[in-house]
N, CA, C and O atoms as a GROMACS GRO file, in nm:
protein
  608
    1MET      N    1   0.531  -1.751  -5.309
    1MET     CA    2   0.528  -1.869  -5.162
    1MET      C    3   0.457  -1.738  -5.072
    1MET      O    4   0.505  -1.629  -5.042
    2ILE      N    5   0.319  -1.800  -5.041
    2ILE     CA    6   0.258  -1.753  -4.963
    2ILE      C    7   0.303  -1.763  -4.732
    2ILE      O    8   0.254  -1.851  -4.661
    3HIS      N    9   0.341  -1.719  -4.712
    3HIS     CA   10   0.370  -1.769  -4.532
    3HIS      C   11   0.252  -1.756  -4.467
    3HIS      O   12   0.156  -1.686  -4.498
    4ASN      N   13   0.268  -1.836  -4.364
    4ASN     CA   14   0.152  -1.808  -4.263
    4ASN      C   15   0.205  -1.716  -4.166
    4ASN      O   16   0.312  -1.734  -4.108
    5THR      N   17   0.112  -1.597  -4.146
    5THR     CA   18   0.170  -1.508  -4.029
    5THR      C   19   0.126  -1.533  -3.926
    5THR      O   20   0.197  -1.475  -3.843
    6LYS      N   21   0.050  -1.587  -3.879
    6LYS     CA   22  -0.037  -1.612  -3.754
    6LYS      C   23   0.030  -1.608  -3.636
    6LYS      O   24   0.005  -1.530  -3.545
    7PRO      N   25   0.138  -1.713  -3.636
    7PRO     CA   26   0.224  -1.714  -3.554
    7PRO      C   27   0.292  -1.615  -3.506
    7PRO      O   28   0.289  -1.596  -3.385
    8PHE      N   29   0.368  -1.528  -3.592
    8PHE     CA   30   0.451  -1.437  -3.578
    8PHE      C   31   0.331  -1.333  -3.522
    8PHE      O   32   0.395  -1.256  -3.451
    9LEU      N   33   0.210  -1.295  -3.519
    9LEU     CA   34   0.120  -1.192  -3.489
    9LEU      C   35   0.094  -1.233  -3.370
    9LEU      O   36   0.102  -1.148  -3.282
   10ALA      N   37   0.054  -1.377  -3.330
   10ALA     CA   38   0.034  -1.420  -3.223
   10ALA      C   39   0.134  -1.368  -3.114
   10ALA      O   40   0.110  -1.278  -3.034
   11VAL      N   41   0.242  -1.434  -3.125
   11VAL     CA   42   0.366  -1.376  -3.051
   11VAL      C   43   0.422  -1.194  -3.010
   11VAL      O   44   0.459  -1.144  -2.904
   12LEU      N   45   0.405  -1.142  -3.137
   12LEU     CA   46   0.392  -0.996  -3.139
   12LEU      C   47   0.262  -0.952  -3.044
   12LEU      O   48   0.285  -0.859  -2.966
   13LEU      N   49   0.156  -0.996  -3.043
   13LEU     CA   50   0.068  -1.017  -2.953
   13LEU      C   51   0.096  -0.974  -2.790
   13LEU      O   52   0.083  -0.885  -2.707
   14LEU      N   53   0.144  -1.108  -2.815
   14LEU     CA   54   0.172  -1.148  -2.648
   14LEU      C   55   0.287  -1.114  -2.570
   14LEU      O   56   0.302  -1.135  -2.450
   15LEU      N   57   0.382  -1.048  -2.667
   15LEU     CA   58   0.546  -0.903  -2.620
   15LEU      C   59   0.431  -0.817  -2.613
   15LEU      O   60   0.423  -0.781  -2.495
   16CYS      N   61   0.316  -0.753  -2.696
   16CYS     CA   62   0.328  -0.621  -2.647
   16CYS      C   63   0.217  -0.627  -2.563
   16CYS      O   64   0.202  -0.522  -2.500
   17THR      N   65   0.110  -0.737  -2.531
   17THR     CA   66   0.067  -0.729  -2.373
   17THR      C   67   0.151  -0.738  -2.236
   17THR      O   68   0.114  -0.676  -2.137
   18TYR      N   69   0.277  -0.827  -2.238
   18TYR     CA   70   0.312  -0.841  -2.146
   18TYR      C   71   0.414  -0.739  -2.151
   18TYR      O   72   0.450  -0.722  -2.034
   19PHE      N   73   0.473  -0.668  -2.221
   19PHE     CA   74   0.507  -0.518  -2.188
   19PHE      C   75   0.480  -0.378  -2.158
   19PHE      O   76   0.545  -0.282  -2.118
   20ALA      N   77   0.297  -0.413  -2.210
   20ALA     CA   78   0.192  -0.339  -2.165
   20ALA      C   79   0.166  -0.375  -2.004
   20ALA      O   80   0.135  -0.269  -1.949
   21ALA      N   81   0.167  -0.461  -1.928
   21ALA     CA   82   0.140  -0.559  -1.828
   21ALA      C   83   0.256  -0.473  -1.732
   21ALA      O   84   0.237  -0.397  -1.638
   22SER      N   85   0.384  -0.519  -1.796
   22SER     CA   86   0.531  -0.467  -1.704
   22SER      C   87   0.468  -0.315  -1.664
   22SER      O   88   0.442  -0.280  -1.549
   23ALA      N   89   0.449  -0.226  -1.795
   23ALA     CA   90   0.448  -0.044  -1.798
   23ALA      C   91   0.372  -0.024  -1.678
   23ALA      O   92   0.414   0.043  -1.583
   24GLN      N   93   0.253  -0.086  -1.684
   24GLN     CA   94   0.159  -0.079  -1.541
   24GLN      C   95   0.175  -0.120  -1.438
   24GLN      O   96   0.107  -0.067  -1.349
   25LEU      N   97   0.254  -0.211  -1.404
   25LEU     CA   98   0.308  -0.269  -1.285
   25LEU      C   99   0.436  -0.153  -1.244
   25LEU      O  100   0.421  -0.082  -1.144
   26GLU      N  101   0.485  -0.148  -1.278
   26GLU     CA  102   0.626  -0.022  -1.274
   26GLU      C  103   0.494   0.132  -1.210
   26GLU      O  104   0.487   0.212  -1.116
   27GLU      N  105   0.437   0.107  -1.295
   27GLU     CA  106   0.357   0.274  -1.269
   27GLU      C  107   0.292   0.228  -1.139
   27GLU      O  108   0.251   0.322  -1.072
   28ALA      N  109   0.268   0.088  -1.077
   28ALA     CA  110   0.165   0.096  -0.957
   28ALA      C  111   0.288   0.071  -0.870
   28ALA      O  112   0.272   0.082  -0.748
   29LYS      N  113   0.391   0.044  -0.908
   29LYS     CA  114   0.527   0.044  -0.767
   29LYS      C  115   0.565   0.176  -0.740
   29LYS      O  116   0.605   0.213  -0.630
   30LYS      N  117   0.552   0.265  -0.861
   30LYS     CA  118   0.640   0.361  -0.870
   30LYS      C  119   0.530   0.497  -0.717
   30LYS      O  120   0.560   0.579  -0.630
   31ALA      N  121   0.385   0.426  -0.784
   31ALA     CA  122   0.272   0.529  -0.717
   31ALA      C  123   0.288   0.486  -0.557
   31ALA      O  124   0.270   0.556  -0.458
   32ILE      N  125   0.324   0.361  -0.566
   32ILE     CA  126   0.321   0.309  -0.374
   32ILE      C  127   0.414   0.356  -0.319
   32ILE      O  128   0.407   0.409  -0.207
   33ALA      N  129   0.532   0.345  -0.396
   33ALA     CA  130   0.680   0.375  -0.315
   33ALA      C  131   0.630   0.554  -0.255
   33ALA      O  132   0.661   0.604  -0.147
   34LYS      N  133   0.566   0.604  -0.339
   34LYS     CA  134   0.552   0.755  -0.343
   34LYS      C  135   0.461   0.786  -0.220
   34LYS      O  136   0.478   0.887  -0.151
   35SER      N  137   0.371   0.702  -0.197
   35SER     CA  138   0.233   0.688  -0.106
   35SER      C  139   0.269   0.613   0.020
   35SER      O  140   0.186   0.620   0.110
   36ASN      N  141   0.396   0.532   0.046
   36ASN     CA  142   0.458   0.524   0.125
   36ASN      C  143   0.548   0.604   0.201
   36ASN      O  144   0.560   0.585   0.322
   37ALA      N  145   0.614   0.693   0.141
   37ALA     CA  146   0.669   0.790   0.132
   37ALA      C  147   0.626   0.907   0.207
   37ALA      O  148   0.698   0.964   0.289
   38LEU      N  149   0.474   0.951   0.171
   38LEU     CA  150   0.439   1.047   0.250
   38LEU      C  151   0.353   0.963   0.396
   38LEU      O  152   0.353   1.011   0.509
   39TYR      N  153   0.309   0.879   0.371
   39TYR     CA  154   0.247   0.776   0.496
   39TYR      C  155   0.258   0.846   0.603
   39TYR      O  156   0.176   0.919   0.658
   40PHE      N  157   0.424   0.806   0.643
   40PHE     CA  158   0.421   0.867   0.740
   40PHE      C  159   0.437   1.023   0.804
   40PHE      O  160   0.408   1.061   0.916
   41GLU      N  161   0.476   1.073   0.727
   41GLU     CA  162   0.468   1.233   0.692
   41GLU      C  163   0.352   1.257   0.782
   41GLU      O  164   0.369   1.358   0.850
   42ALA      N  165   0.262   1.209   0.800
   42ALA     CA  166   0.075   1.281   0.821
   42ALA      C  167   0.133   1.248   1.025
   42ALA      O  168   0.089   1.317   1.117
   43PHE      N  169   0.236   1.126   1.046
   43PHE     CA  170   0.187   1.120   1.186
   43PHE      C  171   0.369   1.235   1.236
   43PHE      O  172   0.393   1.256   1.355
   44VAL      N  173   0.474   1.292   1.116
   44VAL     CA  174   0.556   1.382   1.191
   44VAL      C  175   0.487   1.498   1.183
   44VAL      O  176   0.495   1.574   1.281
   45ARG      N  177   0.403   1.540   1.063
   45ARG     CA  178   0.349   1.622   1.079
   45ARG      C  179   0.189   1.683   1.164
   45ARG      O  180   0.139   1.796   1.161
   46ASN      N  181   0.138   1.546   1.240
   46ASN     CA  182   0.047   1.550   1.263
   46ASN      C  183  -0.122   1.575   1.242
   46ASN      O  184  -0.224   1.594   1.307
   47ASP      N  185  -0.068   1.559   1.088
   47ASP     CA  186  -0.163   1.592   1.001
   47ASP      C  187  -0.270   1.479   0.955
   47ASP      O  188  -0.254   1.444   0.838
   48SER      N  189  -0.363   1.424   1.016
   48SER     CA  190  -0.452   1.309   0.944
   48SER      C  191  -0.492   1.306   0.828
   48SER      O  192  -0.548   1.204   0.787
   49SER      N  193  -0.470   1.431   0.733
   49SER     CA  194  -0.549   1.440   0.588
   49SER      C  195  -0.492   1.387   0.499
   49SER      O  196  -0.549   1.372   0.390
   50ILE      N  197  -0.288   1.320   0.534
   50ILE     CA  198  -0.274   1.265   0.437
   50ILE      C  199  -0.221   1.171   0.479
   50ILE      O  200  -0.110   1.147   0.432
   51PHE      N  201  -0.280   1.075   0.591
   51PHE     CA  202  -0.293   0.966   0.602
   51PHE      C  203  -0.467   0.964   0.550
   51PHE      O  204  -0.494   0.922   0.438
   52ILE      N  205  -0.562   1.006   0.629
   52ILE     CA  206  -0.646   0.961   0.547
   52ILE      C  207  -0.653   0.916   0.354
   52ILE      O  208  -0.685   0.814   0.293
   53ASN      N  209  -0.604   1.056   0.311
   53ASN     CA  210  -0.600   1.022   0.140
   53ASN      C  211  -0.485   0.931   0.090
   53ASN      O  212  -0.449   0.931  -0.028
   54SER      N  213  -0.430   0.854   0.185
   54SER     CA  214  -0.365   0.750   0.090
   54SER      C  215  -0.466   0.602   0.112
   54SER      O  216  -0.439   0.484   0.086
   55TYR      N  217  -0.585   0.661   0.169
   55TYR     CA  218  -0.702   0.518   0.129
   55TYR      C  219  -0.785   0.540   0.012
   55TYR      O  220  -0.811   0.658  -0.014
   56ALA      N  221  -0.819   0.474  -0.043
   56ALA     CA  222  -0.971   0.439  -0.132
   56ALA      C  223  -1.051   0.491   0.000
   56ALA      O  224  -1.040   0.481   0.123
   57GLU      N  225  -1.164   0.572  -0.124
   57GLU     CA  226  -1.268   0.590  -0.005
   57GLU      C  227  -1.373   0.484   0.017
   57GLU      O  228  -1.488   0.512   0.050
   58ASP      N  229  -1.322   0.342  -0.006
   58ASP     CA  230  -1.441   0.218   0.029
   58ASP      C  231  -1.321   0.141   0.086
   58ASP      O  232  -1.326   0.031   0.031
   59ALA      N  233  -1.201   0.143   0.180
   59ALA     CA  234  -1.105   0.114   0.201
   59ALA      C  235  -1.148   0.038   0.311
   59ALA      O  236  -1.265   0.040   0.349
   60CYS      N  237  -1.076  -0.019   0.357
   60CYS     CA  238  -1.098  -0.096   0.557
   60CYS      C  239  -0.905  -0.081   0.583
   60CYS      O  240  -0.818  -0.102   0.498
   61ILE      N  241  -0.893  -0.053   0.683
   61ILE     CA  242  -0.750  -0.123   0.784
   61ILE      C  243  -0.815  -0.208   0.878
   61ILE      O  244  -0.907  -0.188   0.958
   62LEU      N  245  -0.716  -0.348   0.837
   62LEU     CA  246  -0.712  -0.466   0.880
   62LEU      C  247  -0.603  -0.525   1.013
   62LEU      O  248  -0.520  -0.615   1.021
   63ALA      N  249  -0.662  -0.412   1.113
   63ALA     CA  250  -0.570  -0.464   1.262
   63ALA      C  251  -0.563  -0.574   1.275
   63ALA      O  252  -0.641  -0.654   1.222
   64PRO      N  253  -0.450  -0.609   1.362
   64PRO     CA  254  -0.482  -0.719   1.450
   64PRO      C  255  -0.529  -0.692   1.558
   64PRO      O  256  -0.497  -0.593   1.625
   65ASN      N  257  -0.653  -0.821   1.605
   65ASN     CA  258  -0.726  -0.793   1.735
   65ASN      C  259  -0.757  -0.640   1.727
   65ASN      O  260  -0.700  -0.538   1.769
   66ALA      N  261  -0.886  -0.670   1.645
   66ALA     CA  262  -0.974  -0.514   1.631
   66ALA      C  263  -1.073  -0.527   1.436
   66ALA      O  264  -1.049  -0.557   1.319
   67PRO      N  265  -1.176  -0.484   1.517
   67PRO     CA  266  -1.253  -0.504   1.445
   67PRO      C  267  -1.203  -0.413   1.281
   67PRO      O  268  -1.106  -0.338   1.296
   68ALA      N  269  -1.259  -0.417   1.151
   68ALA     CA  270  -1.204  -0.316   1.050
   68ALA      C  271  -1.266  -0.246   1.068
   68ALA      O  272  -1.382  -0.247   1.110
   69ALA      N  273  -1.166  -0.132   1.024
   69ALA     CA  274  -1.219  -0.016   1.054
   69ALA      C  275  -1.204   0.055   0.868
   69ALA      O  276  -1.105   0.068   0.796
   70CYS      N  277  -1.353   0.088   0.842
   70CYS     CA  278  -1.328   0.119   0.724
   70CYS      C  279  -1.465   0.301   0.748
   70CYS      O  280  -1.530   0.370   0.828
   71GLY      N  281  -1.423   0.280   0.598
   71GLY     CA  282  -1.455   0.452   0.610
   71GLY      C  283  -1.337   0.540   0.633
   71GLY      O  284  -1.222   0.511   0.668
   72ARG      N  285  -1.401   0.672   0.600
   72ARG     CA  286  -1.322   0.852   0.660
   72ARG      C  287  -1.280   0.847   0.837
   72ARG      O  288  -1.180   0.867   0.906
   73LYS      N  289  -1.388   0.817   0.853
   73LYS     CA  290  -1.411   0.886   0.995
   73LYS      C  291  -1.328   0.788   1.079
   73LYS      O  292  -1.246   0.815   1.166
   74ALA      N  293  -1.392   0.602   1.007
   74ALA     CA  294  -1.233   0.473   1.116
   74ALA      C  295  -1.108   0.514   1.098
   74ALA      O  296  -1.013   0.489   1.171
   75PHE      N  297  -1.109   0.607   0.954
   75PHE     CA  298  -0.928   0.624   0.936
   75PHE      C  299  -0.848   0.718   1.046
   75PHE      O  300  -0.740   0.710   1.106
   76ALA      N  301  -0.980   0.833   1.038
   76ALA     CA  302  -0.949   0.961   1.096
   76ALA      C  303  -0.922   0.853   1.292
   76ALA      O  304  -0.814   0.840   1.349
   77LYS      N  305  -1.033   0.808   1.334
   77LYS     CA  306  -1.019   0.739   1.412
   77LYS      C  307  -0.868   0.666   1.477
   77LYS      O  308  -0.811   0.685   1.585
   78PHE      N  309  -0.833   0.570   1.349
   78PHE     CA  310  -0.750   0.516   1.380
   78PHE      C  311  -0.610   0.606   1.409
   78PHE      O  312  -0.532   0.580   1.501
   79PHE      N  313  -0.590   0.727   1.305
   79PHE     CA  314  -0.480   0.822   1.322
   79PHE      C  315  -0.432   0.852   1.454
   79PHE      O  316  -0.330   0.831   1.519
   80ARG      N  317  -0.568   0.919   1.474
   80ARG     CA  318  -0.576   0.971   1.629
   80ARG      C  319  -0.467   0.850   1.739
   80ARG      O  320  -0.352   0.872   1.777
   81ALA      N  321  -0.562   0.710   1.769
   81ALA     CA  322  -0.497   0.636   1.859
   81ALA      C  323  -0.378   0.648   1.812
   81ALA      O  324  -0.295   0.697   1.888
   82GLY      N  325  -0.334   0.607   1.675
   82GLY     CA  326  -0.158   0.590   1.654
   82GLY      C  327  -0.117   0.701   1.740
   82GLY      O  328  -0.057   0.683   1.846
   83TYR      N  329  -0.156   0.843   1.682
   83TYR     CA  330  -0.100   0.917   1.796
   83TYR      C  331  -0.049   0.968   1.904
   83TYR      O  332   0.066   0.981   1.948
   84GLN      N  333  -0.205   1.006   1.958
   84GLN     CA  334  -0.208   0.968   2.086
   84GLN      C  335  -0.227   0.885   2.195
   84GLN      O  336  -0.244   0.922   2.312
   85ASP      N  337  -0.224   0.725   2.135
   85ASP     CA  338  -0.258   0.669   2.236
   85ASP      C  339  -0.100   0.577   2.237
   85ASP      O  340  -0.048   0.514   2.330
   86TYR      N  341  -0.051   0.600   2.091
   86TYR     CA  342   0.056   0.489   2.085
   86TYR      C  343   0.182   0.558   2.082
   86TYR      O  344   0.282   0.499   2.121
   87GLY      N  345   0.191   0.727   2.023
   87GLY     CA  346   0.292   0.782   2.026
   87GLY      C  347   0.326   0.759   1.889
   87GLY      O  348   0.375   0.865   1.852
   88LEU      N  349   0.326   0.705   1.827
   88LEU     CA  350   0.348   0.718   1.677
   88LEU      C  351   0.397   0.841   1.633
   88LEU      O  352   0.321   0.933   1.661
   89ARG      N  353   0.500   0.875   1.574
   89ARG     CA  354   0.569   0.969   1.522
   89ARG      C  355   0.610   1.010   1.376
   89ARG      O  356   0.597   1.121   1.324
   90ASN      N  357   0.667   0.880   1.316
   90ASN     CA  358   0.718   0.845   1.239
   90ASN      C  359   0.716   0.676   1.180
   90ASN      O  360   0.625   0.605   1.222
   91GLY      N  361   0.814   0.619   1.086
   91GLY     CA  362   0.808   0.526   1.104
   91GLY      C  363   0.858   0.451   0.892
   91GLY      O  364   0.911   0.537   0.822
   92LYS      N  365   0.839   0.334   0.835
   92LYS     CA  366   0.919   0.327   0.774
   92LYS      C  367   0.804   0.145   0.731
   92LYS      O  368   0.764   0.043   0.788
   93PHE      N  369   0.800   0.207   0.608
   93PHE     CA  370   0.775   0.099   0.495
   93PHE      C  371   0.894   0.041   0.415
   93PHE      O  372   0.957   0.120   0.344
   94ILE      N  373   0.939  -0.121   0.422
   94ILE     CA  374   1.038  -0.183   0.334
   94ILE      C  375   0.935  -0.315   0.251
   94ILE      O  376   0.907  -0.431   0.282
   95THR      N  377   0.894  -0.209   0.112
   95THR     CA  378   0.844  -0.348   0.045
   95THR      C  379   0.913  -0.451  -0.006
   95THR      O  380   1.020  -0.419  -0.056
   96THR      N  381   0.884  -0.567  -0.008
   96THR     CA  382   0.972  -0.712  -0.032
   96THR      C  383   0.928  -0.723  -0.160
   96THR      O  384   1.022  -0.723  -0.238
   97ASN      N  385   0.782  -0.736  -0.231
   97ASN     CA  386   0.715  -0.734  -0.328
   97ASN      C  387   0.631  -0.703  -0.404
   97ASN      O  388   0.633  -0.825  -0.422
   98VAL      N  389   0.557  -0.664  -0.471
   98VAL     CA  390   0.412  -0.625  -0.563
   98VAL      C  391   0.387  -0.734  -0.670
   98VAL      O  392   0.457  -0.780  -0.760
   99TYR      N  393   0.213  -0.770  -0.610
   99TYR     CA  394   0.243  -0.875  -0.697
   99TYR      C  395   0.055  -0.810  -0.809
   99TYR      O  396  -0.042  -0.741  -0.777
  100GLY      N  397   0.098  -0.882  -0.933
  100GLY     CA  398   0.007  -0.844  -0.999
  100GLY      C  399   0.001  -0.762  -1.121
  100GLY      O  400   0.112  -0.710  -1.125
  101ASP      N  401  -0.084  -0.710  -1.251
  101ASP     CA  402  -0.008  -0.677  -1.308
  101ASP      C  403  -0.036  -0.552  -1.381
  101ASP      O  404  -0.032  -0.533  -1.503
  102GLY      N  405  -0.078  -0.437  -1.248
  102GLY     CA  406  -0.098  -0.339  -1.243
  102GLY      C  407  -0.193  -0.265  -1.335
  102GLY      O  408  -0.173  -0.152  -1.381
  103LYS      N  409  -0.333  -0.366  -1.362
  103LYS     CA  410  -0.424  -0.271  -1.429
  103LYS      C  411  -0.556  -0.230  -1.356
  103LYS      O  412  -0.621  -0.131  -1.389
  104GLU      N  413  -0.592  -0.322  -1.249
  104GLU     CA  414  -0.714  -0.271  -1.095
  104GLU      C  415  -0.674  -0.260  -0.994
  104GLU      O  416  -0.719  -0.170  -0.923
  105TYR      N  417  -0.566  -0.355  -0.942
  105TYR     CA  418  -0.556  -0.400  -0.809
  105TYR      C  419  -0.402  -0.475  -0.847
  105TYR      O  420  -0.368  -0.531  -0.951
  106VAL      N  421  -0.337  -0.456  -0.740
  106VAL     CA  422  -0.197  -0.525  -0.713
  106VAL      C  423  -0.178  -0.527  -0.572
  106VAL      O  424  -0.225  -0.432  -0.509
  107THR      N  425  -0.111  -0.627  -0.503
  107THR     CA  426  -0.110  -0.657  -0.367
  107THR      C  427   0.039  -0.634  -0.359
  107THR      O  428   0.115  -0.660  -0.451
  108GLU      N  429   0.082  -0.574  -0.221
  108GLU     CA  430   0.231  -0.519  -0.242
  108GLU      C  431   0.239  -0.632  -0.048
  108GLU      O  432   0.149  -0.668   0.027
  109GLU      N  433   0.348  -0.644  -0.043
  109GLU     CA  434   0.423  -0.728   0.064
  109GLU      C  435   0.497  -0.654   0.136
  109GLU      O  436   0.531  -0.548   0.083
  110GLY      N  437   0.542  -0.680   0.261
  110GLY     CA  438   0.713  -0.588   0.318
  110GLY      C  439   0.636  -0.634   0.450
  110GLY      O  440   0.546  -0.715   0.468
  111PHE      N  441   0.711  -0.543   0.539
  111PHE     CA  442   0.772  -0.487   0.642
  111PHE      C  443   0.716  -0.337   0.688
  111PHE      O  444   0.686  -0.255   0.601
  112TRP      N  445   0.699  -0.299   0.875
  112TRP     CA  446   0.694  -0.213   0.893
  112TRP      C  447   0.751  -0.176   0.983
  112TRP      O  448   0.769  -0.263   1.068
  113GLN      N  449   0.806  -0.039   1.014
  113GLN     CA  450   0.853  -0.024   1.208
  113GLN      C  451   0.807   0.099   1.204
  113GLN      O  452   0.819   0.185   1.117
  114SER      N  453   0.724   0.098   1.358
  114SER     CA  454   0.724   0.226   1.384
  114SER      C  455   0.786   0.320   1.466
  114SER      O  456   0.869   0.257   1.533
  115ILE      N  457   0.789   0.440   1.496
  115ILE     CA  458   0.924   0.504   1.558
  115ILE      C  459   0.876   0.628   1.647
  115ILE      O  460   0.793   0.708   1.604
  116ASN      N  461   0.934   0.639   1.773
  116ASN     CA  462   0.819   0.684   1.866
  116ASN      C  463   0.904   0.865   1.854
  116ASN      O  464   0.976   0.901   1.761
  117ALA      N  465   0.866   0.949   1.975
  117ALA     CA  466   0.873   1.101   1.968
  117ALA      C  467   1.065   1.110   1.964
  117ALA      O  468   1.139   1.194   1.914
  118LYS      N  469   1.088   1.003   2.031
  118LYS     CA  470   1.229   1.017   2.067
  118LYS      C  471   1.321   0.909   1.924
  118LYS      O  472   1.414   0.833   1.947
  119GLY      N  473   1.276   0.929   1.820
  119GLY     CA  474   1.340   0.832   1.708
  119GLY      C  475   1.374   0.659   1.764
  119GLY      O  476   1.459   0.589   1.709
  120GLU      N  477   1.311   0.623   1.853
  120GLU     CA  478   1.332   0.544   1.851
  120GLU      C  479   1.195   0.406   1.818
  120GLU      O  480   1.082   0.393   1.866
  121VAL      N  481   1.285   0.308   1.700
  121VAL     CA  482   1.189   0.208   1.665
  121VAL      C  483   1.090   0.136   1.823
  121VAL      O  484   1.139   0.106   1.932
  122PHE      N  485   0.972   0.128   1.789
  122PHE     CA  486   0.902   0.044   1.907
  122PHE      C  487   0.809  -0.020   1.900
  122PHE      O  488   0.752  -0.061   2.001
  123ASP      N  489   0.770  -0.043   1.783
  123ASP     CA  490   0.703  -0.189   1.699
  123ASP      C  491   0.787  -0.167   1.553
  123ASP      O  492   0.864  -0.092   1.494
  124ASP      N  493   0.708  -0.294   1.541
  124ASP     CA  494   0.751  -0.360   1.395
  124ASP      C  495   0.687  -0.458   1.350
  124ASP      O  496   0.614  -0.513   1.432
  125GLY      N  497   0.689  -0.503   1.240
  125GLY     CA  498   0.568  -0.614   1.218
  125GLY      C  499   0.586  -0.656   1.038
  125GLY      O  500   0.685  -0.611   0.979
  126LYS      N  501   0.490  -0.739   0.964
  126LYS     CA  502   0.468  -0.755   0.839
  126LYS      C  503   0.297  -0.711   0.770
  126LYS      O  504   0.185  -0.705   0.820
  127PHE      N  505   0.331  -0.695   0.682
  127PHE     CA  506   0.174  -0.602   0.569
  127PHE      C  507   0.171  -0.760   0.461
  127PHE      O  508   0.234  -0.860   0.429
  128LEU      N  509   0.068  -0.698   0.444
  128LEU     CA  510  -0.006  -0.754   0.329
  128LEU      C  511  -0.097  -0.611   0.299
  128LEU      O  512  -0.158  -0.563   0.394
  129VAL      N  513  -0.104  -0.547   0.166
  129VAL     CA  514  -0.190  -0.446   0.109
  129VAL      C  515  -0.234  -0.502   0.008
  129VAL      O  516  -0.165  -0.579  -0.058
  130LEU      N  517  -0.367  -0.468  -0.023
  130LEU     CA  518  -0.408  -0.470  -0.133
  130LEU      C  519  -0.461  -0.295  -0.255
  130LEU      O  520  -0.550  -0.212  -0.272
  131TRP      N  521  -0.369  -0.324  -0.289
  131TRP     CA  522  -0.405  -0.128  -0.368
  131TRP      C  523  -0.526  -0.157  -0.457
  131TRP      O  524  -0.569  -0.267  -0.492
  132LYS      N  525  -0.570  -0.042  -0.485
  132LYS     CA  526  -0.688  -0.040  -0.606
  132LYS      C  527  -0.621   0.094  -0.714
  132LYS      O  528  -0.544   0.186  -0.683
  133LYS      N  529  -0.669   0.070  -0.816
  133LYS     CA  530  -0.640   0.204  -0.899
  133LYS      C  531  -0.788   0.263  -0.925
  133LYS      O  532  -0.890   0.225  -0.983
  134THR      N  533  -0.739   0.390  -0.842
  134THR     CA  534  -0.878   0.446  -0.856
  134THR      C  535  -0.877   0.605  -0.944
  134THR      O  536  -0.773   0.644  -0.997
  135LYS      N  537  -0.972   0.664  -0.948
  135LYS     CA  538  -0.986   0.802  -1.030
  135LYS      C  539  -0.847   0.917  -0.993
  135LYS      O  540  -0.787   0.999  -1.063
  136ASN      N  541  -0.833   0.874  -0.845
  136ASN     CA  542  -0.675   0.948  -0.758
  136ASN      C  543  -0.594   0.889  -0.764
  136ASN      O  544  -0.520   0.906  -0.667
  137GLY      N  545  -0.548   0.792  -0.860
  137GLY     CA  546  -0.444   0.733  -0.834
  137GLY      C  547  -0.467   0.573  -0.782
  137GLY      O  548  -0.572   0.510  -0.777
  138TRP      N  549  -0.328   0.528  -0.745
  138TRP     CA  550  -0.360   0.416  -0.670
  138TRP      C  551  -0.378   0.439  -0.496
  138TRP      O  552  -0.320   0.536  -0.447
  139LYS      N  553  -0.434   0.375  -0.433
  139LYS     CA  554  -0.502   0.384  -0.279
  139LYS      C  555  -0.489   0.243  -0.219
  139LYS      O  556  -0.512   0.139  -0.282
  140MET      N  557  -0.459   0.248  -0.119
  140MET     CA  558  -0.468   0.176  -0.031
  140MET      C  559  -0.627   0.128  -0.009
  140MET      O  560  -0.706   0.184   0.067
  141PHE      N  561  -0.666  -0.029  -0.121
  141PHE     CA  562  -0.796  -0.031  -0.032
  141PHE      C  563  -0.792  -0.133   0.036
  141PHE      O  564  -0.841  -0.082   0.136
  142ARG      N  565  -0.768  -0.265   0.074
  142ARG     CA  566  -0.743  -0.331   0.227
  142ARG      C  567  -0.559  -0.352   0.277
  142ARG      O  568  -0.458  -0.406   0.230
  143ASP      N  569  -0.595  -0.274   0.395
  143ASP     CA  570  -0.466  -0.281   0.466
  143ASP      C  571  -0.458  -0.377   0.623
  143ASP      O  572  -0.516  -0.350   0.728
  144SER      N  573  -0.375  -0.484   0.597
  144SER     CA  574  -0.360  -0.555   0.666
  144SER      C  575  -0.177  -0.601   0.728
  144SER      O  576  -0.070  -0.628   0.673
  145PHE      N  577  -0.229  -0.586   0.875
  145PHE     CA  578  -0.068  -0.565   0.930
  145PHE      C  579  -0.062  -0.653   1.038
  145PHE      O  580  -0.172  -0.659   1.093
  146SER      N  581   0.023  -0.726   1.092
  146SER     CA  582   0.057  -0.750   1.254
  146SER      C  583   0.200  -0.739   1.274
  146SER      O  584   0.291  -0.733   1.191
  147GLY      N  585   0.203  -0.737   1.412
  147GLY     CA  586   0.297  -0.739   1.445
  147GLY      C  587   0.417  -0.864   1.481
  147GLY      O  588   0.385  -0.983   1.482
  148ASN      N  589   0.562  -0.815   1.509
  148ASN     CA  590   0.650  -0.953   1.530
  148ASN      C  591   0.645  -0.957   1.695
  148ASN      O  592   0.705  -1.034   1.770
  149HIS      N  593   0.588  -0.888   1.716
  149HIS     CA  594   0.591  -0.938   1.925
  149HIS      C  595   0.451  -0.972   1.940
  149HIS      O  596   0.360  -0.970   1.858
  150GLN      N  597   0.453  -1.013   2.095
  150GLN     CA  598   0.307  -1.078   2.147
  150GLN      C  599   0.278  -0.896   2.232
  150GLN      O  600   0.359  -0.810   2.267
  151PRO      N  601   0.151  -0.903   2.237
  151PRO     CA  602   0.095  -0.771   2.280
  151PRO      C  603   0.110  -0.764   2.419
  151PRO      O  604   0.097  -0.866   2.485
  152LYS      N  605   0.140  -0.640   2.480
  152LYS     CA  606   0.186  -0.633   2.615
  152LYS      C  607   0.033  -0.583   2.708
  152LYS      O  608   0.037  -0.568   2.830
   0.00000   0.00000   0.00000
């Protein structure tokens, strides 16, 4: 008696694909958590290179009420403004979800807090970040955020 193995093979292939995608997404989530932990370290140390290296070379920061800031020079200017003009010295990301399969791009959703030199939260809001898998690992590709409060 010959049995048709096609349905079994199809299910096996689907399971393998699912577990591979799950593993890739978990890898992306771990890389994002590591990058997020380092991000505000740039402000603690006043070291823009940590901040700049969080982004892909072709990335853009999409801040509210401002033109897109794209490229390394724009990232350095953005960092300086945060540090010098706003007094940003630390912060916190609270990731609520990561969407995608972890192959090339994933989207992170969450909340952020900005902390001043006194250790006080002086601003907070929400964000969506499109992450890109690069030759140097997972990097922010599009960083979009907005505050929870009216501008002063």
